[in-house]
Biopython code that builds the backbone (N, CA, C, O; Angstrom):
import numpy as np
from Bio.PDB.StructureBuilder import StructureBuilder

atoms = [
    (1, "MET", "N", (179.919, 119.706, 111.401)),
    (1, "MET", "CA", (178.755, 118.875, 111.674)),
    (1, "MET", "C", (179.163, 117.808, 112.688)),
    (1, "MET", "O", (180.177, 117.130, 112.521)),
    (2, "SER", "N", (178.365, 117.672, 113.730)),
    (2, "SER", "CA", (178.697, 116.715, 114.771)),
    (2, "SER", "C", (178.318, 115.290, 114.346)),
    (2, "SER", "O", (177.559, 115.080, 113.400)),
    (3, "PHE", "N", (178.857, 114.353, 115.058)),
    (3, "PHE", "CA", (178.580, 112.948, 114.793)),
    (3, "PHE", "C", (177.085, 112.656, 114.890)),
    (3, "PHE", "O", (176.533, 111.966, 114.033)),
    (4, "TYR", "N", (176.415, 113.183, 115.944)),
    (4, "TYR", "CA", (174.998, 112.890, 116.145)),
    (4, "TYR", "C", (174.109, 113.598, 115.124)),
    (4, "TYR", "O", (173.030, 113.107, 114.794)),
    (5, "THR", "N", (174.554, 114.738, 114.629)),
    (5, "THR", "CA", (173.821, 115.392, 113.546)),
    (5, "THR", "C", (173.860, 114.520, 112.300)),
    (5, "THR", "O", (172.856, 114.374, 111.603)),
    (6, "GLU", "N", (175.022, 113.942, 112.025)),
    (6, "GLU", "CA", (175.145, 113.022, 110.885)),
    (6, "GLU", "C", (174.277, 111.782, 111.087)),
    (6, "GLU", "O", (173.655, 111.297, 110.142)),
    (7, "MET", "N", (174.235, 111.262, 112.328)),
    (7, "MET", "CA", (173.410, 110.080, 112.610)),
    (7, "MET", "C", (171.928, 110.403, 112.430)),
    (7, "MET", "O", (171.167, 109.573, 111.933)),
    (8, "ALA", "N", (171.514, 111.613, 112.834)),
    (8, "ALA", "CA", (170.114, 112.019, 112.649)),
    (8, "ALA", "C", (169.778, 112.095, 111.168)),
    (8, "ALA", "O", (168.690, 111.691, 110.758)),
    (9, "GLN", "N", (170.700, 112.609, 110.363)),
    (9, "GLN", "CA", (170.460, 112.696, 108.924)),
    (9, "GLN", "C", (170.432, 111.312, 108.282)),
    (9, "GLN", "O", (169.649, 111.073, 107.362)),
    (10, "THR", "N", (171.274, 110.404, 108.756)),
    (10, "THR", "CA", (171.273, 109.030, 108.252)),
    (10, "THR", "C", (169.960, 108.337, 108.623)),
    (10, "THR", "O", (169.351, 107.667, 107.788)),
    (11, "ALA", "N", (169.525, 108.501, 109.876)),
    (11, "ALA", "CA", (168.256, 107.905, 110.308)),
    (11, "ALA", "C", (167.101, 108.458, 109.481)),
    (11, "ALA", "O", (166.208, 107.711, 109.082)),
    (12, "GLN", "N", (167.117, 109.760, 109.224)),
    (12, "GLN", "CA", (166.069, 110.391, 108.425)),
    (12, "GLN", "C", (166.032, 109.802, 107.015)),
    (12, "GLN", "O", (164.960, 109.493, 106.494)),
    (13, "ALA", "N", (167.209, 109.650, 106.400)),
    (13, "ALA", "CA", (167.281, 109.100, 105.044)),
    (13, "ALA", "C", (166.767, 107.662, 105.012)),
    (13, "ALA", "O", (166.072, 107.279, 104.070)),
    (14, "LEU", "N", (167.095, 106.868, 106.017)),
    (14, "LEU", "CA", (166.626, 105.479, 106.071)),
    (14, "LEU", "C", (165.113, 105.415, 106.256)),
    (14, "LEU", "O", (164.444, 104.592, 105.633)),
    (15, "LEU", "N", (164.574, 106.284, 107.113)),
    (15, "LEU", "CA", (163.120, 106.311, 107.299)),
    (15, "LEU", "C", (162.402, 106.762, 106.030)),
    (15, "LEU", "O", (161.334, 106.245, 105.702)),
    (16, "GLN", "N", (162.979, 107.711, 105.326)),
    (16, "GLN", "CA", (162.358, 108.166, 104.080)),
    (16, "GLN", "C", (162.396, 107.074, 103.018)),
    (16, "GLN", "O", (161.475, 106.959, 102.209)),
    (17, "GLU", "N", (163.457, 106.275, 103.020)),
    (17, "GLU", "CA", (163.581, 105.222, 102.013)),
    (17, "GLU", "C", (162.772, 103.972, 102.368)),
    (17, "GLU", "O", (162.125, 103.383, 101.502)),
    (18, "PHE", "N", (162.809, 103.567, 103.647)),
    (18, "PHE", "CA", (162.211, 102.294, 104.027)),
    (18, "PHE", "C", (160.955, 102.424, 104.888)),
    (18, "PHE", "O", (160.233, 101.447, 105.089)),
    (19, "GLY", "N", (160.699, 103.612, 105.388)),
    (19, "GLY", "CA", (159.500, 103.855, 106.191)),
    (19, "GLY", "C", (158.404, 104.413, 105.300)),
    (19, "GLY", "O", (158.315, 104.083, 104.118)),
    (20, "ALA", "N", (157.581, 105.253, 105.880)),
    (20, "ALA", "CA", (156.487, 105.872, 105.130)),
    (20, "ALA", "C", (156.184, 107.240, 105.742)),
    (20, "ALA", "O", (156.619, 107.565, 106.847)),
    (21, "ALA", "N", (155.434, 108.013, 104.995)),
    (21, "ALA", "CA", (155.038, 109.340, 105.474)),
    (21, "ALA", "C", (153.961, 109.195, 106.551)),
    (21, "ALA", "O", (153.110, 108.309, 106.485)),
    (22, "ALA", "N", (154.020, 110.073, 107.527)),
    (22, "ALA", "CA", (153.017, 110.133, 108.591)),
    (22, "ALA", "C", (152.811, 111.609, 108.933)),
    (22, "ALA", "O", (153.562, 112.476, 108.485)),
    (23, "THR", "N", (151.793, 111.871, 109.722)),
    (23, "THR", "CA", (151.514, 113.238, 110.153)),
    (23, "THR", "C", (151.312, 113.246, 111.660)),
    (23, "THR", "O", (150.618, 112.393, 112.213)),
    (24, "ILE", "N", (151.925, 114.217, 112.308)),
    (24, "ILE", "CA", (151.713, 114.421, 113.739)),
    (24, "ILE", "C", (150.979, 115.745, 113.895)),
    (24, "ILE", "O", (151.419, 116.776, 113.387)),
    (25, "SER", "N", (149.841, 115.705, 114.612)),
    (25, "SER", "CA", (149.018, 116.897, 114.810)),
    (25, "SER", "C", (148.878, 117.184, 116.296)),
    (25, "SER", "O", (148.894, 116.281, 117.133)),
    (26, "ARG", "N", (148.740, 118.473, 116.597)),
    (26, "ARG", "CA", (148.568, 118.895, 117.986)),
    (26, "ARG", "C", (147.545, 120.014, 118.040)),
    (26, "ARG", "O", (147.557, 120.926, 117.214)),
    (27, "GLN", "N", (146.663, 119.931, 119.018)),
    (27, "GLN", "CA", (145.704, 121.008, 119.264)),
    (27, "GLN", "C", (146.109, 121.715, 120.545)),
    (27, "GLN", "O", (146.295, 121.081, 121.583)),
    (28, "THR", "N", (146.246, 123.046, 120.466)),
    (28, "THR", "CA", (146.594, 123.846, 121.630)),
    (28, "THR", "C", (145.583, 124.978, 121.771)),
    (28, "THR", "O", (145.033, 125.453, 120.778)),
    (29, "PRO", "N", (145.341, 125.406, 122.999)),
    (29, "PRO", "CA", (144.409, 126.515, 123.168)),
    (29, "PRO", "C", (145.002, 127.809, 122.637)),
    (29, "PRO", "O", (146.175, 128.108, 122.860)),
    (30, "GLY", "N", (144.181, 128.565, 121.937)),
    (30, "GLY", "CA", (144.603, 129.852, 121.413)),
    (30, "GLY", "C", (144.082, 130.970, 122.294)),
    (30, "GLY", "O", (143.929, 130.806, 123.504)),
    (31, "GLU", "N", (143.818, 132.085, 121.683)),
    (31, "GLU", "CA", (143.304, 133.239, 122.414)),
    (31, "GLU", "C", (141.844, 133.031, 122.781)),
    (31, "GLU", "O", (141.116, 132.289, 122.122)),
    (32, "TYR", "N", (141.440, 133.695, 123.833)),
    (32, "TYR", "CA", (140.056, 133.612, 124.295)),
    (32, "TYR", "C", (139.139, 134.231, 123.249)),
    (32, "TYR", "O", (139.398, 135.324, 122.746)),
    (33, "ASP", "N", (138.065, 133.518, 122.932)),
    (33, "ASP", "CA", (137.069, 133.985, 121.972)),
    (33, "ASP", "C", (135.809, 134.367, 122.758)),
    (33, "ASP", "O", (135.072, 133.487, 123.203)),
    (34, "PRO", "N", (135.550, 135.686, 122.935)),
    (34, "PRO", "CA", (134.396, 136.095, 123.732)),
    (34, "PRO", "C", (133.062, 135.616, 123.148)),
    (34, "PRO", "O", (132.124, 135.341, 123.896)),
    (35, "ALA", "N", (132.973, 135.518, 121.835)),
    (35, "ALA", "CA", (131.730, 135.061, 121.207)),
    (35, "ALA", "C", (131.435, 133.608, 121.561)),
    (35, "ALA", "O", (130.280, 133.239, 121.778)),
    (36, "ALA", "N", (132.472, 132.791, 121.618)),
    (36, "ALA", "CA", (132.292, 131.372, 121.953)),
    (36, "ALA", "C", (132.309, 131.144, 123.457)),
    (36, "ALA", "O", (131.823, 130.122, 123.942)),
    (37, "GLY", "N", (132.873, 132.107, 124.201)),
    (37, "GLY", "CA", (132.982, 131.947, 125.648)),
    (37, "GLY", "C", (134.069, 130.981, 126.057)),
    (37, "GLY", "O", (134.074, 130.475, 127.179)),
    (38, "ALA", "N", (134.996, 130.725, 125.139)),
    (38, "ALA", "CA", (136.081, 129.778, 125.416)),
    (38, "ALA", "C", (137.266, 130.128, 124.525)),
    (38, "ALA", "O", (137.124, 130.868, 123.551)),
    (39, "PRO", "N", (138.419, 129.598, 124.860)),
    (39, "PRO", "CA", (139.558, 129.838, 123.979)),
    (39, "PRO", "C", (139.380, 129.137, 122.630)),
    (39, "PRO", "O", (138.762, 128.076, 122.550)),
    (40, "SER", "N", (139.919, 129.730, 121.592)),
    (40, "SER", "CA", (139.916, 129.059, 120.294)),
    (40, "SER", "C", (140.928, 127.913, 120.347)),
    (40, "SER", "O", (141.766, 127.854, 121.246)),
    (41, "VAL", "N", (140.840, 127.019, 119.389)),
    (41, "VAL", "CA", (141.768, 125.895, 119.319)),
    (41, "VAL", "C", (142.652, 126.093, 118.096)),
    (41, "VAL", "O", (142.167, 126.352, 116.995)),
    (42, "VAL", "N", (143.959, 125.967, 118.309)),
    (42, "VAL", "CA", (144.926, 126.114, 117.228)),
    (42, "VAL", "C", (145.422, 124.717, 116.850)),
    (42, "VAL", "O", (145.980, 124.001, 117.681)),
    (43, "ASP", "N", (145.215, 124.344, 115.596)),
    (43, "ASP", "CA", (145.683, 123.046, 115.090)),
    (43, "ASP", "C", (147.022, 123.248, 114.387)),
    (43, "ASP", "O", (147.152, 124.109, 113.517)),
    (44, "THR", "N", (148.007, 122.453, 114.768)),
    (44, "THR", "CA", (149.285, 122.453, 114.055)),
    (44, "THR", "C", (149.593, 121.022, 113.649)),
    (44, "THR", "O", (149.288, 120.085, 114.388)),
    (45, "SER", "N", (150.187, 120.852, 112.497)),
    (45, "SER", "CA", (150.558, 119.510, 112.059)),
    (45, "SER", "C", (151.870, 119.571, 111.310)),
    (45, "SER", "O", (152.252, 120.604, 110.761)),
    (46, "GLN", "N", (152.542, 118.450, 111.303)),
    (46, "GLN", "CA", (153.802, 118.338, 110.582)),
    (46, "GLN", "C", (153.878, 116.969, 109.930)),
    (46, "GLN", "O", (153.444, 115.969, 110.502)),
    (47, "ASN", "N", (154.430, 116.938, 108.737)),
    (47, "ASN", "CA", (154.657, 115.680, 108.033)),
    (47, "ASN", "C", (156.019, 115.150, 108.451)),
    (47, "ASN", "O", (156.997, 115.895, 108.530)),
    (48, "VAL", "N", (156.066, 113.851, 108.718)),
    (48, "VAL", "CA", (157.293, 113.216, 109.175)),
    (48, "VAL", "C", (157.496, 111.894, 108.441)),
    (48, "VAL", "O", (156.566, 111.353, 107.843)),
    (49, "ALA", "N", (158.699, 111.394, 108.494)),
    (49, "ALA", "CA", (159.008, 110.049, 108.007)),
    (49, "ALA", "C", (159.035, 109.133, 109.225)),
    (49, "ALA", "O", (159.618, 109.477, 110.253)),
    (50, "ALA", "N", (158.403, 107.967, 109.109)),
    (50, "ALA", "CA", (158.285, 107.088, 110.269)),
    (50, "ALA", "C", (158.285, 105.621, 109.864)),
    (50, "ALA", "O", (158.045, 105.268, 108.709)),
    (51, "ALA", "N", (158.558, 104.789, 110.846)),
    (51, "ALA", "CA", (158.405, 103.338, 110.721)),
    (51, "ALA", "C", (157.649, 102.887, 111.966)),
    (51, "ALA", "O", (157.963, 103.314, 113.077)),
    (52, "VAL", "N", (156.653, 102.024, 111.779)),
    (52, "VAL", "CA", (155.781, 101.606, 112.874)),
    (52, "VAL", "C", (155.820, 100.090, 112.993)),
    (52, "VAL", "O", (155.782, 99.369, 111.996)),
    (53, "PHE", "N", (155.897, 99.621, 114.246)),
    (53, "PHE", "CA", (155.987, 98.193, 114.528)),
    (53, "PHE", "C", (155.066, 97.840, 115.691)),
    (53, "PHE", "O", (154.870, 98.660, 116.587)),
    (54, "PRO", "N", (154.498, 96.633, 115.694)),
    (54, "PRO", "CA", (153.732, 96.206, 116.867)),
    (54, "PRO", "C", (154.691, 95.896, 118.017)),
    (54, "PRO", "O", (155.835, 95.500, 117.795)),
    (55, "TYR", "N", (154.213, 96.081, 119.234)),
    (55, "TYR", "CA", (155.008, 95.686, 120.394)),
    (55, "TYR", "C", (155.021, 94.169, 120.480)),
    (55, "TYR", "O", (154.017, 93.521, 120.189)),
    (56, "GLY", "N", (156.140, 93.606, 120.873)),
    (56, "GLY", "CA", (156.222, 92.169, 121.104)),
    (56, "GLY", "C", (155.370, 91.788, 122.308)),
    (56, "GLY", "O", (155.164, 92.601, 123.209)),
    (57, "ASP", "N", (154.881, 90.565, 122.324)),
    (57, "ASP", "CA", (154.016, 90.092, 123.407)),
    (57, "ASP", "C", (154.642, 90.285, 124.787)),
    (57, "ASP", "O", (153.929, 90.554, 125.755)),
    (58, "ARG", "N", (155.947, 90.153, 124.887)),
    (58, "ARG", "CA", (156.596, 90.258, 126.203)),
    (58, "ARG", "C", (156.546, 91.678, 126.769)),
    (58, "ARG", "O", (156.744, 91.866, 127.969)),
    (59, "PHE", "N", (156.285, 92.678, 125.925)),
    (59, "PHE", "CA", (156.209, 94.056, 126.395)),
    (59, "PHE", "C", (154.793, 94.470, 126.787)),
    (59, "PHE", "O", (154.612, 95.466, 127.487)),
    (60, "ILE", "N", (153.797, 93.720, 126.346)),
    (60, "ILE", "CA", (152.399, 94.082, 126.604)),
    (60, "ILE", "C", (152.038, 93.620, 128.008)),
    (60, "ILE", "O", (151.936, 92.423, 128.280)),
    (61, "ASP", "N", (151.846, 94.603, 128.905)),
    (61, "ASP", "CA", (151.550, 94.268, 130.297)),
    (61, "ASP", "C", (150.098, 94.541, 130.674)),
    (61, "ASP", "O", (149.689, 94.265, 131.802)),
    (62, "GLY", "N", (149.314, 95.083, 129.739)),
    (62, "GLY", "CA", (147.910, 95.357, 130.015)),
    (62, "GLY", "C", (147.682, 96.605, 130.848)),
    (62, "GLY", "O", (146.536, 96.954, 131.132)),
    (63, "THR", "N", (148.745, 97.279, 131.244)),
    (63, "THR", "CA", (148.623, 98.503, 132.034)),
    (63, "THR", "C", (149.259, 99.674, 131.301)),
    (63, "THR", "O", (148.572, 100.618, 130.910)),
    (64, "LEU", "N", (150.564, 99.609, 131.118)),
    (64, "LEU", "CA", (151.268, 100.681, 130.409)),
    (64, "LEU", "C", (151.221, 100.484, 128.901)),
    (64, "LEU", "O", (151.016, 101.437, 128.150)),
    (65, "ILE", "N", (151.408, 99.264, 128.469)),
    (65, "ILE", "CA", (151.349, 98.927, 127.046)),
    (65, "ILE", "C", (150.218, 97.925, 126.860)),
    (65, "ILE", "O", (150.213, 96.848, 127.456)),
    (66, "LEU", "N", (149.255, 98.309, 126.012)),
    (66, "LEU", "CA", (148.083, 97.478, 125.779)),
    (66, "LEU", "C", (148.212, 96.726, 124.464)),
    (66, "LEU", "O", (148.961, 97.132, 123.576)),
    (67, "ALA", "N", (147.475, 95.629, 124.347)),
    (67, "ALA", "CA", (147.405, 94.915, 123.074)),
    (67, "ALA", "C", (146.899, 95.906, 122.025)),
    (67, "ALA", "O", (145.935, 96.631, 122.275)),
    (68, "GLY", "N", (147.517, 95.943, 120.894)),
    (68, "GLY", "CA", (147.139, 96.879, 119.841)),
    (68, "GLY", "C", (147.984, 98.140, 119.806)),
    (68, "GLY", "O", (147.987, 98.852, 118.802)),
    (69, "ASP", "N", (148.709, 98.432, 120.895)),
    (69, "ASP", "CA", (149.613, 99.578, 120.869)),
    (69, "ASP", "C", (150.711, 99.325, 119.847)),
    (69, "ASP", "O", (151.083, 98.181, 119.584)),
    (70, "GLN", "N", (151.217, 100.396, 119.283)),
    (70, "GLN", "CA", (152.275, 100.311, 118.285)),
    (70, "GLN", "C", (153.468, 101.150, 118.746)),
    (70, "GLN", "O", (153.323, 102.086, 119.532)),
    (71, "GLN", "N", (154.623, 100.800, 118.249)),
    (71, "GLN", "CA", (155.850, 101.539, 118.521)),
    (71, "GLN", "C", (156.255, 102.229, 117.225)),
    (71, "GLN", "O", (156.467, 101.572, 116.205)),
    (72, "ALA", "N", (156.360, 103.550, 117.265)),
    (72, "ALA", "CA", (156.686, 104.323, 116.066)),
    (72, "ALA", "C", (158.029, 105.013, 116.257)),
    (72, "ALA", "O", (158.308, 105.580, 117.313)),
    (73, "PHE", "N", (158.844, 104.955, 115.230)),
    (73, "PHE", "CA", (160.111, 105.670, 115.207)),
    (73, "PHE", "C", (159.992, 106.777, 114.174)),
    (73, "PHE", "O", (159.679, 106.523, 113.011)),
    (74, "VAL", "N", (160.241, 107.997, 114.603)),
    (74, "VAL", "CA", (160.044, 109.180, 113.775)),
    (74, "VAL", "C", (161.363, 109.923, 113.648)),
    (74, "VAL", "O", (162.076, 110.110, 114.634)),
    (75, "GLY", "N", (161.685, 110.344, 112.434)),
    (75, "GLY", "CA", (162.901, 111.116, 112.211)),
    (75, "GLY", "C", (162.837, 112.458, 112.919)),
    (75, "GLY", "O", (161.791, 113.106, 112.949)),
    (76, "ALA", "N", (163.962, 112.870, 113.489)),
    (76, "ALA", "CA", (164.002, 114.115, 114.251)),
    (76, "ALA", "C", (164.402, 115.324, 113.414)),
    (76, "ALA", "O", (164.203, 116.462, 113.840)),
    (77, "VAL", "N", (164.959, 115.096, 112.238)),
    (77, "VAL", "CA", (165.441, 116.212, 111.415)),
    (77, "VAL", "C", (164.259, 117.079, 110.978)),
    (77, "VAL", "O", (163.365, 116.613, 110.272)),
    (78, "GLY", "N", (164.265, 118.325, 111.398)),
    (78, "GLY", "CA", (163.222, 119.261, 111.013)),
    (78, "GLY", "C", (161.883, 119.055, 111.690)),
    (78, "GLY", "O", (160.915, 119.732, 111.345)),
    (79, "ALA", "N", (161.799, 118.140, 112.644)),
    (79, "ALA", "CA", (160.525, 117.832, 113.302)),
    (79, "ALA", "C", (160.474, 118.475, 114.688)),
    (79, "ALA", "O", (161.485, 118.582, 115.381)),
    (80, "THR", "N", (159.284, 118.895, 115.067)),
    (80, "THR", "CA", (159.039, 119.362, 116.427)),
    (80, "THR", "C", (158.873, 118.135, 117.303)),
    (80, "THR", "O", (158.284, 117.143, 116.874)),
    (81, "GLU", "N", (159.378, 118.188, 118.513)),
    (81, "GLU", "CA", (159.309, 117.035, 119.403)),
    (81, "GLU", "C", (157.860, 116.639, 119.682)),
    (81, "GLU", "O", (157.081, 117.459, 120.168)),
    (82, "PRO", "N", (157.489, 115.392, 119.380)),
    (82, "PRO", "CA", (156.122, 114.925, 119.666)),
    (82, "PRO", "C", (155.872, 114.903, 121.177)),
    (82, "PRO", "O", (156.798, 114.747, 121.973)),
    (83, "GLN", "N", (154.604, 115.063, 121.548)),
    (83, "GLN", "CA", (154.203, 115.083, 122.955)),
    (83, "GLN", "C", (153.050, 114.119, 123.175)),
    (83, "GLN", "O", (152.268, 113.875, 122.257)),
    (84, "PRO", "N", (152.928, 113.561, 124.393)),
    (84, "PRO", "CA", (151.738, 112.764, 124.690)),
    (84, "PRO", "C", (150.485, 113.597, 124.428)),
    (84, "PRO", "O", (150.431, 114.781, 124.761)),
    (85, "GLY", "N", (149.486, 112.963, 123.832)),
    (85, "GLY", "CA", (148.251, 113.651, 123.482)),
    (85, "GLY", "C", (148.194, 114.077, 122.029)),
    (85, "GLY", "O", (147.112, 114.349, 121.509)),
    (86, "ASP", "N", (149.350, 114.141, 121.357)),
    (86, "ASP", "CA", (149.360, 114.448, 119.926)),
    (86, "ASP", "C", (148.652, 113.331, 119.168)),
    (86, "ASP", "O", (148.499, 112.222, 119.679)),
    (87, "THR", "N", (148.226, 113.631, 117.957)),
    (87, "THR", "CA", (147.638, 112.629, 117.075)),
    (87, "THR", "C", (148.684, 112.230, 116.040)),
    (87, "THR", "O", (149.325, 113.085, 115.429)),
    (88, "PHE", "N", (148.848, 110.925, 115.852)),
    (88, "PHE", "CA", (149.805, 110.366, 114.900)),
    (88, "PHE", "C", (148.989, 109.666, 113.821)),
    (88, "PHE", "O", (148.335, 108.657, 114.089)),
    (89, "LEU", "N", (149.025, 110.195, 112.614)),
    (89, "LEU", "CA", (148.261, 109.612, 111.504)),
    (89, "LEU", "C", (149.205, 108.768, 110.653)),
    (89, "LEU", "O", (150.158, 109.277, 110.063)),
    (90, "TRP", "N", (148.923, 107.479, 110.603)),
    (90, "TRP", "CA", (149.777, 106.516, 109.905)),
    (90, "TRP", "C", (148.909, 105.605, 109.054)),
    (90, "TRP", "O", (147.993, 104.965, 109.571)),
    (91, "ALA", "N", (149.181, 105.537, 107.775)),
    (91, "ALA", "CA", (148.467, 104.633, 106.863)),
    (91, "ALA", "C", (146.953, 104.785, 106.987)),
    (91, "ALA", "O", (146.224, 103.793, 106.957)),
    (92, "GLY", "N", (146.483, 106.016, 107.125)),
    (92, "GLY", "CA", (145.059, 106.285, 107.179)),
    (92, "GLY", "C", (144.406, 106.030, 108.522)),
    (92, "GLY", "O", (143.192, 106.184, 108.648)),
    (93, "THR", "N", (145.174, 105.645, 109.528)),
    (93, "THR", "CA", (144.627, 105.380, 110.862)),
    (93, "THR", "C", (145.179, 106.404, 111.843)),
    (93, "THR", "O", (146.378, 106.682, 111.861)),
    (94, "ALA", "N", (144.286, 106.964, 112.662)),
    (94, "ALA", "CA", (144.689, 107.937, 113.669)),
    (94, "ALA", "C", (145.019, 107.216, 114.978)),
    (94, "ALA", "O", (144.248, 106.391, 115.466)),
    (95, "TYR", "N", (146.158, 107.545, 115.515)),
    (95, "TYR", "CA", (146.615, 107.015, 116.797)),
    (95, "TYR", "C", (146.858, 108.190, 117.737)),
    (95, "TYR", "O", (147.183, 109.292, 117.294)),
    (96, "LYS", "N", (146.701, 107.951, 119.021)),
    (96, "LYS", "CA", (147.030, 108.954, 120.025)),
    (96, "LYS", "C", (148.422, 108.640, 120.569)),
    (96, "LYS", "O", (148.729, 107.485, 120.867)),
    (97, "VAL", "N", (149.261, 109.663, 120.697)),
    (97, "VAL", "CA", (150.586, 109.472, 121.279)),
    (97, "VAL", "C", (150.419, 109.321, 122.787)),
    (97, "VAL", "O", (149.931, 110.227, 123.463)),
    (98, "ILE", "N", (150.825, 108.183, 123.298)),
    (98, "ILE", "CA", (150.740, 107.890, 124.730)),
    (98, "ILE", "C", (152.031, 108.308, 125.419)),
    (98, "ILE", "O", (152.011, 108.910, 126.493)),
    (99, "LYS", "N", (153.135, 107.986, 124.798)),
    (99, "LYS", "CA", (154.448, 108.298, 125.366)),
    (99, "LYS", "C", (155.374, 108.694, 124.228)),
    (99, "LYS", "O", (155.322, 108.113, 123.144)),
    (100, "ALA", "N", (156.216, 109.678, 124.474)),
    (100, "ALA", "CA", (157.199, 110.113, 123.481)),
    (100, "ALA", "C", (158.557, 110.190, 124.159)),
    (100, "ALA", "O", (158.698, 110.738, 125.253)),
    (101, "LYS", "N", (159.541, 109.634, 123.493)),
    (101, "LYS", "CA", (160.886, 109.599, 124.060)),
    (101, "LYS", "C", (161.882, 110.039, 122.996)),
    (101, "LYS", "O", (161.786, 109.644, 121.834)),
    (102, "ILE", "N", (162.833, 110.857, 123.407)),
    (102, "ILE", "CA", (163.907, 111.274, 122.501)),
    (102, "ILE", "C", (164.999, 110.223, 122.544)),
    (102, "ILE", "O", (165.468, 109.848, 123.619)),
    (103, "LEU", "N", (165.404, 109.747, 121.378)),
    (103, "LEU", "CA", (166.579, 108.893, 121.287)),
    (103, "LEU", "C", (167.693, 109.785, 120.772)),
    (103, "LEU", "O", (167.775, 110.076, 119.579)),
    (104, "GLY", "N", (168.532, 110.207, 121.672)),
    (104, "GLY", "CA", (169.570, 111.140, 121.278)),
    (104, "GLY", "C", (170.633, 111.279, 122.334)),
    (104, "GLY", "O", (170.461, 112.015, 123.306)),
    (105, "PRO", "N", (171.717, 110.584, 122.154)),
    (105, "PRO", "CA", (172.819, 110.749, 123.087)),
    (105, "PRO", "C", (173.361, 112.173, 123.018)),
    (105, "PRO", "O", (173.248, 112.835, 121.986)),
    (106, "ALA", "N", (173.929, 112.625, 124.078)),
    (106, "ALA", "CA", (174.587, 113.930, 124.141)),
    (106, "ALA", "C", (173.630, 115.083, 123.864)),
    (106, "ALA", "O", (174.066, 116.165, 123.471)),
    (107, "GLY", "N", (172.322, 114.864, 124.065)),
    (107, "GLY", "CA", (171.353, 115.937, 123.924)),
    (107, "GLY", "C", (170.935, 116.286, 122.513)),
    (107, "GLY", "O", (170.170, 117.231, 122.321)),
    (108, "SER", "N", (171.408, 115.561, 121.524)),
    (108, "SER", "CA", (171.015, 115.809, 120.133)),
    (108, "SER", "C", (170.011, 114.747, 119.707)),
    (108, "SER", "O", (170.339, 113.561, 119.686)),
    (109, "ALA", "N", (168.795, 115.159, 119.369)),
    (109, "ALA", "CA", (167.759, 114.198, 118.967)),
    (109, "ALA", "C", (168.132, 113.548, 117.643)),
    (109, "ALA", "O", (168.367, 114.237, 116.650)),
    (110, "VAL", "N", (168.186, 112.231, 117.630)),
    (110, "VAL", "CA", (168.438, 111.457, 116.416)),
    (110, "VAL", "C", (167.118, 110.909, 115.894)),
    (110, "VAL", "O", (166.838, 110.973, 114.697)),
    (111, "LEU", "N", (166.310, 110.369, 116.801)),
    (111, "LEU", "CA", (164.988, 109.811, 116.499)),
    (111, "LEU", "C", (164.056, 110.103, 117.655)),
    (111, "LEU", "O", (164.493, 110.391, 118.770)),
    (112, "TYR", "N", (162.770, 110.024, 117.375)),
    (112, "TYR", "CA", (161.767, 110.027, 118.432)),
    (112, "TYR", "C", (161.125, 108.650, 118.449)),
    (112, "TYR", "O", (160.756, 108.119, 117.401)),
    (113, "GLU", "N", (160.994, 108.076, 119.629)),
    (113, "GLU", "CA", (160.307, 106.793, 119.797)),
    (113, "GLU", "C", (158.954, 107.084, 120.443)),
    (113, "GLU", "O", (158.888, 107.677, 121.520)),
    (114, "LEU", "N", (157.892, 106.669, 119.788)),
    (114, "LEU", "CA", (156.547, 106.938, 120.274)),
    (114, "LEU", "C", (155.814, 105.649, 120.598)),
    (114, "LEU", "O", (155.949, 104.652, 119.888)),
    (115, "GLN", "N", (155.044, 105.671, 121.662)),
    (115, "GLN", "CA", (154.058, 104.629, 121.916)),
    (115, "GLN", "C", (152.739, 105.228, 121.474)),
    (115, "GLN", "O", (152.319, 106.263, 121.991)),
    (116, "VAL", "N", (152.077, 104.581, 120.513)),
    (116, "VAL", "CA", (150.825, 105.117, 119.977)),
    (116, "VAL", "C", (149.706, 104.088, 120.135)),
    (116, "VAL", "O", (149.931, 102.877, 120.122)),
    (117, "ARG", "N", (148.488, 104.622, 120.285)),
    (117, "ARG", "CA", (147.315, 103.774, 120.514)),
    (117, "ARG", "C", (146.173, 104.279, 119.641)),
    (117, "ARG", "O", (145.962, 105.486, 119.517)),
    (118, "ARG", "N", (145.443, 103.353, 119.039)),
    (118, "ARG", "CA", (144.289, 103.755, 118.213)),
    (118, "ARG", "C", (143.288, 104.512, 119.060)),
    (118, "ARG", "O", (143.058, 104.215, 120.232)),
    (119, "GLY", "N", (142.701, 105.511, 118.406)),
    (119, "GLY", "CA", (141.650, 106.224, 119.116)),
    (119, "GLY", "C", (141.781, 107.681, 119.123)),
    (119, "GLY", "O", (140.942, 108.373, 119.698)),
]
sb = StructureBuilder()
sb.init_structure("model")
sb.init_model(0)
sb.init_chain("A")
sb.init_seg("    ")
for serial, (resi, resn, name, xyz) in enumerate(atoms, 1):
    if name == "N":
        sb.init_residue(resn, " ", resi, " ")
    sb.init_atom(name, np.array(xyz, "f"), 0.0, 1.0, " ", f" {name:<3s}", serial, name[0])
structure = sb.get_structure()
């Protein structure tokens, strides 16, 4: 087991203990449905452990980061990499993933850092 694999497992355990459960959902186009005249939509979701924090005032620039945006840290163990446009459900509120970043030295994902926005 590599050092970063151990760090990912440690981060996951800390998020499970001190964070909370969340859900990340994604809608992707499926096969074309001739009856509907459009592709079907495939919904996929995964349960994750996460911790969410408001951005500090010094980071809110009104362009890239808006007032009300949140910063979410999601465990990478067993999780599919989140993408912009995904839905992040936290504490009963749906947020849209604006930006997703892998925190993982040496190419091994330890955590995902998300910028999420209500809506």
